[in-house]
DOKEPA-22973 format. One record per atom (N, C-alpha, C, O): residue in one letter; x, y, z. Coordinates in steps of 0.05 Angstrom, whole numbers, plus 32768, in hexadecimal, padded with zeros to 4 digits. Each point is the difference from the previous one (the first is absolute). Layout:
N
AXYZ/...
***
This chain:
250
M880C82388CC1/M7FF380087FE6/M7FEE80188006/M7FFF80127FEF/K7FF27FEE8026/K7FEF80168007/K801080198006/K7FF880167FF9/R80207FE68014/R801180178007/R800A800E7FE6/R800080187FFE/R80097FD77FEF/R800A800C7FE7/R7FE9800F7FF2/R800580167FF5/T7FE47FDF800B/T7FEA800E7FF3/T7FFA801A800E/T7FF980147FF3/F800A7FEC8027/F7FFA80198010/F801480167FF8/F7FF980177FFC/W80217FE08003/W801480157FF9/W7FFD800B7FE3/W800480177FFC/L7FF57FD87FF1/L7FFB80097FE5/L7FE980147FFF/L800280147FF2/L7FE97FE7801C/L7FEA80128001/L8007801B800D/L7FF780157FF8/A801A7FE9801D/A80088018800E/A801180127FEE/A7FFB80187FFE/V80187FDB7FF4/V801280107FED/V7FEF800D7FEA/V800480177FFA/T7FE97FD97FFB/T7FEF800A7FEB/T7FF080188009/T7FFD80147FF2/L7FF97FEA8027/L7FF08016800B/L801080198004/L7FF780167FFA/L80227FE68010/L801180178005/L8008800E7FE6/L800080197FFE/L80057FD77FED/L8007800C7FE6/L7FE8800F7FF5/L800380167FF5/G7FE57FDF800E/G7FE8800E7FF6/G7FFC801A800E/G7FF980147FF4/L800B7FED8027/L7FFD8018800F/L801480157FF7/L7FFA80187FFE/A801F7FDF7FFD/A801580137FF7/A7FF8800D7FE5/A800480187FFD/I7FF27FD87FF1/I7FF8800A7FE6/I7FEA80158002/I800080157FF3/V7FEC7FE4801E/V7FEA80138005/V800A8019800C/V7FF680167FF9/A801D7FE88019/A800A8018800E/A800E80127FEC/A7FFD80198001/V80137FDC7FED/V800E80107FEC/V7FEC800D7FED/V800280187FFA/A7FEA7FD97FFD/A7FEC800A7FED/A7FF08016800C/A7FF880137FF2/C80037FEC8027/C7FEE8013800D/C800F8016800F/C7FF48012800B/G80277FEC7FF5/G800F8013800F/G7FFA801C7FF7/G7FFF80067FE9/G7FFE800D802A/G7FFA801C7FFB/G7FE480057FF8/G7FFA80167FF6/K7FF37FD7800D/K7FE480047FF8/K7FF580178010/K800480038018/G7FED800E7FD9/G7FF68018800D/G801280177FFC/G7FF980178008/H801F7FE57FEC/H801380167FFC/H800B7FFF7FE3/H801680087FFC/T7FDA7FEE7FF1/T800B7FFD7FE5/T8005801B7FF3/T800F80017FEC/N7FE68016801E/N8005801A7FF4/N801D80098006/N800980147FF4/N80057FDE801D/N801B80078006/N80147FF37FEC/N801880058002/Y7FDE7FEB7FEC/Y80127FF07FEE/Y7FFC800A7FE4/Y7FE980057FF8/Y802C7FFF7FF7/Y7FFF80097FE5/Y80107FEC7FEF/Y80157FF78007/F7FDE80027FE2/F800D7FEC7FEF/F8005800E7FE5/F7FEE800D7FF5/Y802B7FF18000/Y8007800D7FE7/Y800A7FEA7FED/Y80187FF98000/I7FD67FFE7FF0/I80077FED7FEB/I7FFD800E7FE5/I7FEA80007FF5/G802B800C8001/G7FFD80117FE7/G7FF5801B8007/G7FEB8002800D/D802280137FEA/D7FF8801B8007/D7FE780087FF1/D7FFF7FFE7FE7/D7FEC800C8028/D7FE880097FF3/D7FFF801F7FFE/D7FEC800B7FF8/D802B80028011/D8003801D7FFC/D7FEC80108010/D7FF780157FF7/N80017FE18021/N7FED80108010/N800F80148012/N7FF38011800C/S80277FED7FF6/S800F80138010/S800F80137FED/S80047FF97FE9/T8005801E8022/T800C80147FEF/T801E7FFD7FFC/T800C800F7FF1/D80017FDE801E/D801D80007FFE/D800B7FE57FF7/D80187FFA8004/D7FD77FF57FF1/D800A7FE67FF8/D800780007FE2/D7FF5800F7FF1/D801D7FE08007/D80097FFF7FE5/D80027FE47FF5/D800B7FFC7FEA/T7FEB7FF08025/T80027FE47FF7/T7FE67FF77FF4/T7FEB8005800C/G80157FEF7FDD/G7FE77FF77FF4/G7FEF80187FF9/G7FE880008001/D802680167FF8/D7FF3801A7FFE/D7FED80027FE9/D80067FF87FE9/D7FE28012801C/D7FED80047FE9/D7FFC801E7FFA/D7FEE80077FF0/D8024800A801B/D8002801C7FF8/D7FE780108005/D7FF880107FEF/T7FFB7FEC8027/T7FE880108006/T800580168015/T7FEE80108005/T802A7FF28005/T800780158013/T801680117FF4/T800E7FF87FEE/L7FF48021801D/L801280147FF4/L801D7FF98003/L8011800B7FF1/D7FF77FE58023/D801C7FFC8005/D800B7FE57FF8/D80177FFA8006/D7FD97FF57FED/D800B7FE77FF8/D800C80027FE4/D7FF780107FF0/D801D7FE0800C/D801080027FE8/D80047FE67FF1/D800C80007FEA/A7FEB7FEA8021/A80057FE77FF2/A7FEA7FFB7FEB/A7FE980088005/A801D7FEB7FE6/A7FED7FFA7FEA/A7FF080197FF9/A7FE880007FFE/D802780167FFF/D7FF4801A7FFE/D7FF180037FE5/D800B7FFA7FEB/D7FDC80108017/D7FF180057FE7/D7FFB801E7FFC/D7FEE80077FF0/D80218009801F/D7FFF801D7FFB/D7FE5800D8008/D7FF980147FF4/A7FF87FE0801E/A7FE7800B8008/A800380168016/A7FEE80108004/A80297FF08008/A800580148015/A801480147FF7/A800F7FFC7FED/S7FF2801B8021/S801180167FF6/S801D7FFD8007/S8011800F7FF4/D7FF77FDF801E/D801C7FFF8008/D800D7FE57FF9/D80167FFB8009/D7FDE7FF57FE6/D800C7FE67FFB/D800E80007FE5/D7FF8800F7FEE/D801C7FE2800F/D801080007FE8/D80087FE57FF5/D800B7FFE7FEA/A7FEF7FEC8024/A80087FE67FF6/A7FEC7FF57FEC/A7FE880068003/A80217FEC7FEA/A7FEF7FF57FEB/A7FED80157FF5/A7FE87FFC7FFD/D8024801B7FFD/D7FF180187FF9/D7FF17FFD7FE6/D800C7FF87FEC/D7FDA800F8013/D7FF27FFE7FE7/D7FFA801B7FF3/D7FEF80027FEE/D80208013801A/D800080197FF2/D7FE5800E7FFF/D7FF8800B7FEB/T7FF97FF5802B/T7FE6800D7FFF/T8000801B800F/T7FEC800E7FFF/T802A7FFA800D/T8002801A800D/T801380127FF1/T80147FF67FF5/P7FE68024800A/P801180127FF0/P801D80008007/P801180047FF0/A7FF57FF8802A/A801B80028009/A80127FEA7FF6/A801880047FFD/D7FDD7FE47FFE/D80117FEA7FFA/D7FFA7FF27FE6/D80077FE97FFC/D7FEB80257FF2/D7FFA7FF27FE7/D8010800C7FE9/D8013800F8004/D7FE57FEA7FE3/D800F80097FE9/D7FEF800F7FEC/D80047FFF7FE8/T7FE7800E8023/T7FED800E7FEE/T8003801E8001/T7FF2800E7FF2/T80217FFC801E/T8004801D8001/T801480087FEC/T80137FF27FFA/P7FEA80277FFA/P801280087FEA/P801D80008007/P80117FFD7FEF/A7FF68007802B/A801C80028007/A800F7FE67FFE/A801880007FFC/D7FDA7FE98005/D800E7FE78001/D7FF77FEB7FEC/D80087FE98003/D7FE8801E7FEA/D7FF77FEC7FED/D800A80067FE4/D800F80137FFC/D7FE87FDE7FF0/D800880037FE5/D7FE880097FEE/D80017FFC7FE8/T7FEA80108025/T7FE980077FF0/T8000801D7FF8/T7FEF80087FF0/T80248008801A/T8002801B7FF7/T800E80027FE6/T80137FF17FFB/P7FE480217FF3/P800C80027FE5/P801D80088001/P8008800F8013/P80097FE87FDB/P801B800A7FFF/P8001801D7FF8/P7FEC800C7FF9/V802C7FFF8008/V8002801D7FF9/V7FF680057FE4/V7FF280147FFB/D80157FD97FF3/D7FF680037FE4/D7FEA7FEC7FFC/D80057FE87FFB/D7FE280228006/D7FE97FED7FFC/D7FF280057FE6/D7FE87FF87FFD/D802580147FEF/D7FF580047FE6/D7FE680108000/D7FEF7FFB7FEF/T800F80188023/T7FE880118000/T8007801D7FFC/T7FEF80118000/A802B7FF67FFC/A8008801B7FFC/A800780057FE3/A80097FEE7FF2/P7FF2802B8004/P800580057FE3/P801D7FFC7FF7/P80057FFC7FE9/D800E8004802A/D801C7FFD7FF8/D80097FE38001/D80187FFB7FFC/D7FD67FF2800A/D80087FE47FFF/D80067FF87FE3/D7FF4800A7FED/D801E7FE38010/D80087FF87FE5/D7FEB7FF07FF2/D7FFD80007FE7/V7FF37FF18028/V7FEA7FF07FF4/V7FE780058011/V800180078017/W7FE87FF47FDD/W7FE78001800E/W7FEE7FE97FF6/W7FFD7FFC7FE8/I7FF87FF6802C/I7FEE7FE97FFA/I7FE380098003/I7FF880098016/D7FF97FF57FD5/D7FE380078001/D7FF17FE8800B/D7FFE7FEC7FF2/T7FF880168026/T7FF37FE9800D/T7FE67FF97FF2/T7FF57FEA8003/S800080297FEE/S7FE67FFA7FF2/S80057FEE7FE7/S7FED7FF37FF7/T802B800D7FFE/T80067FF07FE9/T80167FEC8004/T80027FED7FF1/G800F80178024/G80177FEF8004/G801780077FEF/G80157FF38000/L7FE980237FF0/L801680087FEE/L80158010800F/L7FF980118011/M80207FEB7FE8/M80168011800B/M800880147FEA/M80057FF87FE9/W7FFD8021801F/W800680157FED/W801B800D8006/W800880048018/Q800680037FD3/Q801880118002/Q7FF7801B800C/Q7FEC800B7FF8/N80247FFF801B/N7FF88019800E/N801880118005/N80177FF77FFF/G7FE480238007/G801580128006/G7FFF80197FEF/G7FF380017FEB/A801A8014801F/A7FFF801A7FF3/A800C80007FE4/A7FF980117FF0/T80197FDC800B/T800D80007FE5/T7FF07FF17FEB/T800780007FE9/V7FE27FF3801F/V7FEF7FF37FEC/V7FF380167FEF/V7FF58013800B/G800C7FEA7FDB/G7FF580137FEE/G801380167FF8/G7FF880157FF6/T80227FE6800D/T801380147FF7/T800A7FFA7FE4/T800E80107FF3/D7FEB7FD88002/D80087FF97FE5/D7FE77FF87FF0/D7FED7FF5800C/R801480107FDA/R7FE97FF87FEF/R80097FEB7FEC/R80177FFF7FF7/F7FD67FF08002/F80067FE97FEE/F7FEA7FFC7FEB/F7FE980068005/D80207FF17FE4/D7FEC7FF57FED/D7FF87FE48009/D800C7FF68014/P7FE17FFD7FE0/P7FF77FE6800A/P80177FEC8003/P80017FF38015/Q801080097FD8/Q80157FED8002/Q801580098015/Q800B7FEF800E/G7FFA802B7FF3/G801380098014/G7FF67FFC801C/G80107FF98012/A7FD6800A7FF2/A7FF57FFA801B/A80027FE38007/A80077FF98017/V7FF47FF57FD6/V80037FE38005/V801D7FFA8007/V80067FF18013/D800D801A7FDE/D801C7FFB8005/D8009800A801B/D800F7FF3800F/Y7FE780247FF9/Y8007800C801A/Y7FF67FEF8017/Y800F7FFA8012/C7FD87FFF7FED/C7FF47FF08017/C800C7FE48001/C80057FF68016/T80007FFE7FD3/T800B7FE58000/T801C7FFF800D/T80067FEC800D/A800980287FEE/A801C8001800B/A8002800C801C/A80158001800B/L7FD480087FFF/L800180108019/L80057FEF8019/L7FF57FEA8003/S801D8020800E/S80047FF5801B/S7FFA80188012/S800E80148001/W7FDC7FE8800F/W7FF680178010/W7FF77FF7801B/W7FF07FED8002/G801980218013/G7FF77FF9801B/G80087FE38008/G7FF37FF48012/G802280027FE2/G80087FE48006/G7FF17FEB7FF0/G80037FE88006/Y7FED80207FE7/Y7FF07FED7FF0/Y800680027FE3/Y800880157FF5/G7FF57FD57FFD/G80007FFE7FE3/G7FE57FF67FF7/G7FED80008010/G80117FF97FD7/G7FE77FF57FF5/G7FEB80157FFB/G7FE87FFA8001/W8020801F7FFA/W7FED80157FFA/W7FF67FFF7FE3/W800D7FF47FEF/R7FDD8019800C/R7FF480017FE5/R7FEF80197FFE/R7FFA800D8014/V7FFF7FFA7FD3/V7FEE80167FFB/V7FE37FF78006/V7FF97FEA7FF7/P7FF880258018/P7FE47FF88007/P7FEE80017FE7/P800480107FEE/D7FE77FDF8012/D7FEB80037FEC/D7FED8016800A/D8003800A8015/I7FE97FFC7FDA/I7FEF80178007/I7FEF7FFB8018/I7FFA80138010/N7FFD7FD47FF5/N7FF17FFA8019/N801280058018/N7FF6800C8014/E80237FEB7FEB/E801280048017/E8006801D8004/E8000800A8017/L800780047FD4/L8006801D8003/L7FE8800F800A/L800380128011/R7FE67FE87FE5/R7FE7800D8009/R7FFB7FFB801E/R7FF48011800D/S80147FD87FFC/S7FFB7FF9801D/S800E80138013/S7FF980008018/L801B800F7FDF/L800D80138011/L7FF0801A8003/L800680108013/I7FE77FF57FDC/I7FF1801A8001/I7FF08001801A/I7FF27FED8007/R801080298007/R7FF080068018/R7FF3801C7FFD/R800D80127FF7/G7FDB7FF18012/G7FF4801A8003/G7FF2800B7FE8/G7FF580168001/C800A7FDB7FE9/C7FF2800A7FE8/C7FEB7FEA7FF9/C80077FEB7FF6/E7FE0801B8010/E7FEB7FEC7FFF/E7FFD7FF27FE5/E7FFA7FE88000/G800980267FEA/G7FFC7FF47FE6/G80157FED7FF8/G7FFB7FEE7FF0/T801E8015801A/T80167FF07FF5/T800B7FEC8014/T80117FF07FF9/V7FE780118021/V80097FEB8012/V7FF67FE57FF6/V7FED7FFF7FF0/T801F7FEC8019/T7FF77FE57FF8/T7FE37FFD8006/T7FF780048017/G7FF97FF57FD5/G7FE37FFD8003/G7FF180197FFA/G7FE780008000/G802780167FF9/G7FF380197FF9/G7FF47FFF7FE4/G80027FEB7FF2/D7FF1802A8006/D7FF180007FE6/D801180017FE8/D7FF77FFA7FEA/C8023800C8018/C80117FFF7FE9/C80017FE47FF5/C80047FED8010/G7FF8800F7FD6/G7FFD7FE67FF5/G801A7FF17FF9/G7FFF7FE97FF8/V80188024800B/V80197FF47FF7/V800A7FEC8014/V800580068017/T7FFD7FE17FE0/T800C7FEA8010/T800F7FEE7FED/T800080047FE8/N800C7FE78023/N800C7FEC7FEF/N7FEC7FF37FED/N80067FF87FEA/E7FE180068020/E7FEB7FF37FF0/E7FF380127FEC/E7FF37FF77FED/C800F80238018/C7FF480147FED/C801680157FFB/C80028014800D/A800E7FE67FDE/A801880107FFB/A7FFF800E7FE5/A8015800A7FF6/T7FD37FF87FFD/T7FFE800F7FE7/T7FFC801D8006/T7FFA80088016/Q800A80087FD5/Q7FFC801D8003/Q7FE48007800A/Q7FFC8014800E/S7FF07FDC7FEA/S7FE480068008/S7FFC7FFD801E/S7FEC800A800A/C80267FE88004/C7FFD7FFD801D/C80088019800F/C7FFA80038018/D801280107FDA/D80098019800C/D7FE980138001/D7FFC80107FEE/N7FF47FEF8028/N7FE980118002/N800680198011/N801780048009/A7FD5800C7FFC/A8004801A800E/A800A7FFC801D/A800F8011800A/A7FEA7FD98003/A80097FFB801B/A801E7FFB8002/A800C80038015/C80017FF77FD4/C801D7FFB7FFF/C801080198001/C80197FFF8003/H7FDA80187FFB/H800F80197FFC/H800A800C801A/H800E80157FFF/G7FEC7FDF8017/G800D80088019/G7FF180158011/G7FE980057FFB/C802680068017/C7FF580138014/C8011801A8001/C801180047FEE/A7FEA800C8026/A800E801A8002/A801E7FFC8002/A80097FEC800C/D800680267FE9/D801D7FFE8000/D800B7FFF801D/D7FFB80118010/L80157FDA7FF5/L800D7FFC801A/L7FED80038018/L8006800E8013/G7FE47FE37FEB/G7FED80008016/G7FFE7FE5800E/G7FED7FFB800F/G80277FF47FED/G7FFF7FE6800C/G800D7FFE801C/G80098014800A/P7FF67FD48002/P800A7FFD801B/P801E7FFB8003/P800B7FFF8016/G80027FFE7FD3/G801D7FFB8001/G801080198005/G7FF580167FFF/P80257FE78006/P801180188004/P7FFE80137FE8/P80027FF77FE9/G7FFB8023801D/G7FFE80147FEB/G7FE57FFF7FF2/G7FFD800F7FEC/G7FF07FE1801D/G7FE67FFE7FF3/G7FFD7FEB7FEB/G7FEC80007FF1/A80287FEF800D/A7FFE7FEA7FEC/A7FE97FED8006/A7FF97FFC8018/Y7FFC7FF97FD3/Y7FE97FED8004/Y800A7FE48003/Y7FFA7FEE7FF1/W8017800E8024/W80097FE58008/W80018000801E/W7FFB8014800D/P800B7FD57FFF/P80007FFE801E/P80148013800D/P801480077FF4/P7FE680018025/P80128012800E/P801C7FF48004/P8014800E8004/E7FEE7FD77FFA/E801A7FF38004/E801280007FE7/E80177FF88001/I7FDE80127FE9/I800E7FFF7FE6/I800C801C7FFB/I7FF380158006/S80257FEB7FEF/S800D80197FF8/S800A7FFE7FE4/S80017FEA7FF5/G8008802C8000/G800A80007FE4/G7FF480177FF1/G7FEF800E800A/A801A7FF67FDD/A7FF680167FEF/A7FE37FFA7FF8/A7FFA7FEA7FF9/A7FF6802B8007/A7FE37FFD7FF8/A7FF980147FEB/A7FE880067FFD/D802C80057FF5/D7FFA80157FEC/D7FFD7FF67FE4/D7FFE800F7FED/Y80037FD68010/Y7FFE7FF47FE5/Y7FF57FE48003/Y7FFD7FF68016/S7FFC7FFE7FD4/S7FF37FE68000/S80147FE98005/S801880037FFA/Y7FDE7FE88012/Y800F7FE78004/Y7FF67FEB7FEC/Y7FE87FFE7FFB/R802B7FF37FFB/R7FFA7FEE7FEA/R7FF77FE5800B/R800B7FF68013/S7FE27FFE7FE0/S7FF97FE38005/S800B7FF07FE8/S800B800B7FED/V7FF47FDB8016/V80097FEE7FEB/V7FE97FF97FED/V80037FEF7FEE/S7FE5801C8017/S7FE87FF97FF1/S7FFC80127FE8/S7FFE80188003/P80027FDD7FE5/P7FFB80107FE8/P7FE280067FFD/P7FEF7FF2800B/V800B80247FE6/V7FE480057FF9/V7FF97FED7FE9/V800B80027FEA/Q7FE27FED801C/Q7FF97FEC7FEC/Q7FF4800E7FE7/Q7FEF80128002/G801A7FE47FE7/G7FF8800C7FE6/G801080187FF8/G7FFD800B7FEB/M80157FFE8027/M801380167FF9/M801C7FF78008/M800980058016/G80047FEE7FD8/G80197FF38006/G801680128009/G80147FF7800A/D7FE980237FF2/D801680128007/D7FF980108019/D800E80148006/S7FDE7FE4800A/S7FF880108018/S7FFF7FED8019/S7FFA7FE87FFD/W800B8024801A/W80017FF18019/W7FF280108016/W800080188000/W7FF37FD98012/W7FF1800C8016/W8013800A8016/W80147FF38006/T7FE680258004/T800F800D8015/T7FEE800A8016/T7FE880027FFC/V80248005801B/V7FF1800E8015/V800F80198008/V80187FFF8005/N7FDA80177FFC/N800B8019800A/N7FF78004801D/N7FE880078004/F80297FF5800F/F7FF88001801C/F7FFE801D800A/F7FF780048017/G8011800F7FD9/G7FFD801C8008/G7FE380087FFF/G7FF780128010/V7FF97FE27FDE/V7FE380067FFE/V7FEF7FE78003/V7FE880018000/G80257FE88004/G7FF27FE78004/G7FF27FF67FE6/G7FEC7FF28002/S801F80147FE7/S7FF47FF97FE7/S800C7FE77FF3/S80177FF98006/I7FDA7FF97FEA/I800A7FE97FF0/I7FFF80097FE3/I7FEB80077FF5/D802C7FF97FFE/D8003800A7FE5/D800F7FEC7FEF/D80057FE98008/Y8000801E7FDF/Y80117FF07FEE/Y801180137FF0/Y7FF880177FFB/G801E7FDF7FFC/G801280117FF0/G800F7FEF7FEB/G80007FE88002/P800C80257FEA/P800E7FF27FEA/P80187FF1800B/P800B80078015/F7FFD7FE57FDC/F80187FF08007/F801880118005/F80107FFA8011/A7FF3801A7FDF/A801980108001/A800180128019/A801680098007/D7FD47FFB8007/D800180108018/D80117FF48016/D80037FE78002/S8009802A800D/S80107FF78017/S7FF18006801A/S7FF880178004/D80047FD5800D/D7FF180038019/D80107FF58017/D80137FF17FFC/Y7FE48017801C/Y800D7FF58018/Y7FF97FE28003/Y7FEE7FF57FF3/A80227FFD801D/A7FFB7FE48006/A80027FFC801E/A80138009800D/R7FDA7FE97FFE/R80017FF7801C/R7FFC7FE27FFF/R7FEB7FF67FF9/C802A7FFB800E/C80017FE37FFC/C7FF17FF28017/C7FFD800B8016/V7FF97FDE7FE4/V7FF17FF08013/V800B7FE38001/V800D7FF77FED/R7FED7FFC8029/R80077FE38001/R7FEB7FF18010/R80027FE88004/
***
């Protein structure tokens, strides 16, 4: 019984010494051992568990370095989509800003206007203008109409008295003959910013040698209608029987 106890104690002691030896093995030389449990990206050539802080790593790429391309977040000019050569933000060839465009959208009002050199080549009485615009297919669009005096006036540029908000009293809300004050009489002949000196935007073209008709009658004068002469930037009125140009709007 004592012998068995002796051997059990001996085996236990030997096992304990072995465990201590393994645990302490290499003591005093721990700087010679390196442990890599998940890459912390402290070296310049590793790619596992990459956090993208060195110039040559490519895994889980967040585009912080100049030569990485994986998981690209488009923050460098060479590999993104914000340059004119490779994106969709550059205007098309026809961006509705040239006088020869078929239509022009006034961003200040949201109105789309009939445009082009042939606008103003025909004259209409009030009903003829309505019939023309209603049947018009222009620039790929339908649904055109004759503008009212506020809309037609909104095209005036460069004549202080008659631009929208100017001192000329003629509007949809004030459409009697008495609203036609001195400021409505316009400016110098062909002194506007449009092609040929017309008092409309530079993007607008068409004849400017005669008045354009609105759909707004002069209140209290059943045979007269408000017009705009863009050659001098004036707001006028004329008899029903007069024939005037028409520029349709939608």
